[in-house]
C-alpha positions in Angstrom: 99.1 179.3 78.8 97.4 178.8 75.4 93.6 178.7 75.5 92.0 175.3 75.4 90.3 174.2 72.2 86.6 175.0 72.3 84.4 172.3 73.7 81.5 170.9 71.7 79.1 172.8 74.0 80.9 176.1 73.4 80.9 175.6 69.6 77.2 175.0 69.9 76.7 178.2 71.8 78.7 180.2 69.3 76.8 178.8 66.3 73.2 178.3 67.5 72.2 181.7 69.0 68.7 181.9 67.8 66.5 182.6 70.8 69.4 184.0 72.7 69.0 187.3 74.5 71.5 190.1 73.8 73.1 189.4 77.2 73.5 185.7 76.3 75.2 186.7 73.0 77.5 189.1 74.8 78.4 186.4 77.3 79.4 184.0 74.6 81.3 186.7 72.6 83.2 187.7 75.8 84.3 184.2 76.5 85.5 183.8 72.9 87.4 187.1 73.0 88.6 187.4 76.7 88.3 183.9 78.1 85.4 184.9 80.5 82.4 187.1 81.1 81.8 188.5 84.6 78.2 188.2 86.0 76.9 190.2 89.0 74.4 188.7 91.3 71.8 191.2 92.6 71.4 191.6 96.3 73.2 192.6 99.5 75.8 191.3 99.7 76.4 191.3 96.0 78.2 188.3 94.5 80.2 188.2 91.3 81.5 185.4 89.2 83.1 184.8 85.8 81.7 182.4 83.2 84.2 180.6 81.0 87.3 180.1 83.0 87.0 176.4 83.0 86.2 176.4 79.3 89.1 178.7 78.4 91.8 177.8 80.8 90.8 174.5 82.5 90.7 176.4 85.8 87.8 176.5 88.3 85.2 179.2 88.1 85.5 181.7 91.0 82.9 183.5 93.1 83.6 186.5 95.3 80.9 187.8 97.7 80.5 191.1 99.4 83.1 193.3 97.6 82.3 196.5 95.9 81.6 196.0 92.2 84.8 197.6 90.9 86.9 195.7 93.4 85.2 192.4 92.6 85.7 192.9 88.9 89.4 193.7 89.4 89.9 190.6 91.5 88.2 188.3 89.0 89.9 189.9 86.0 93.3 189.5 87.7 92.5 185.8 88.4 91.6 185.4 84.7 94.8 187.2 83.7 96.9 184.9 85.9 95.1 181.8 84.5 95.9 183.0 80.9 99.5 183.2 82.0 99.4 179.6 83.1 98.5 179.7 86.8 96.1 177.0 88.1 94.1 178.0 91.2 93.5 175.3 93.8 91.5 175.0 97.0 93.3 176.3 100.1 95.7 178.3 98.0 96.6 181.8 99.0 96.1 184.6 96.4 98.7 187.3 96.9 98.2 190.8 95.7 94.6 190.4 94.7 93.6 192.9 97.3 96.2 195.4 98.5 98.1 194.4 101.6 96.2 191.2 102.3 96.1 187.6 101.1 92.9 186.0 99.9 92.3 182.2 100.1 90.5 180.0 97.6 88.1 177.3 98.8 86.0 174.8 96.9 82.4 175.9 96.7 79.9 173.3 98.0 77.6 172.0 95.3 74.3 173.4 96.6 75.9 176.9 96.6 77.3 176.4 93.1 73.7 175.6 92.0 72.3 178.7 93.8 74.9 181.3 92.9 76.3 180.4 89.5 73.3 180.1 87.2 74.9 181.4 84.1 77.7 178.9 84.5 75.1 176.1 84.6 73.5 177.5 81.4 76.9 177.9 79.7 78.2 174.4 80.6 75.0 172.6 80.0 75.1 169.2 81.6 78.8 169.3 82.2 80.1 169.7 85.7 82.6 172.5 86.4 84.7 173.2 89.5 84.3 176.4 91.5 86.2 178.2 94.2 85.2 181.0 96.6 87.8 183.8 96.8 87.6 184.4 100.6 89.1 187.8 101.6 90.5 188.6 105.1 89.9 191.6 107.4 92.4 194.5 107.3 94.8 192.7 109.7 95.0 189.8 107.1 93.0 187.4 109.3 90.5 185.0 107.5 87.0 184.4 108.9 88.0 181.1 110.6 91.1 182.6 112.2 91.2 183.9 115.8 91.0 187.6 116.0 89.1 188.0 112.7 87.2 191.4 112.7 83.5 190.4 113.0 82.4 193.5 111.1 83.7 191.8 107.9 81.7 188.6 108.6 78.2 189.8 107.7 79.3 190.9 104.2 81.0 187.7 103.2 78.9 184.5 103.6 81.1 181.4 103.4 79.9 179.1 100.7 82.7 176.6 100.5 82.6 172.9 101.4 83.0 172.4 105.1 82.2 176.0 106.1 79.9 176.5 109.1 76.5 177.5 107.8 75.3 180.1 110.3 73.0 183.1 110.3 75.0 185.0 107.7 74.8 182.1 105.3 71.1 181.5 106.0 70.2 185.2 105.4 72.2 185.1 102.2 70.6 181.9 101.0 67.1 183.3 101.6 68.1 186.5 99.7 69.5 184.5 96.8 66.2 182.5 96.6 64.1 185.7 96.5 62.8 185.3 100.0 62.8 188.1 102.5 65.6 187.4 104.9 64.1 190.0 107.4 61.2 187.6 108.0 63.5 185.4 109.9 63.6 187.9 112.8 66.3 188.6 115.3 67.4 185.0 115.8 69.5 185.3 112.6 71.5 188.2 113.8 75.2 187.4 114.1 
């Protein structure tokens, strides 16, 4: 799929870089060259997301939570590669061969989570809205978190941030961590 023509906002970011940090300049350059730039959120669990997929390919931005850094980067780069080849990701779609032997599922991220997790996307797009999907990965038996028999050991490392997902202790602990609060102050009532 050919890249989309640059938006007015992207042309502005490319031309008006006074006051930009080196990381801001790199982000803009990576989007121009590769179609996206991957950002890593600090914390445990770590979250990762690309900036520029919607700009470059008209696809949703994607967030993945709780994977090791190298694995998360591979998944997101593979999504970008598929987009550049013409694939359009949609909510409730299964992603085959993103992780060996299992199928991931994409779900639309709820607006409060988009705001909390994807700050560089907000900076990049300015006042424009952009769609976002969570890449939800299954346990080793290929069961997703909402399916019967899902291995609960995988639940704590993957908060569910998509629209309609039950917001339980795992998500509350993650939200507090993302906001810079101490999730441990909540005590044992948040254990899952």
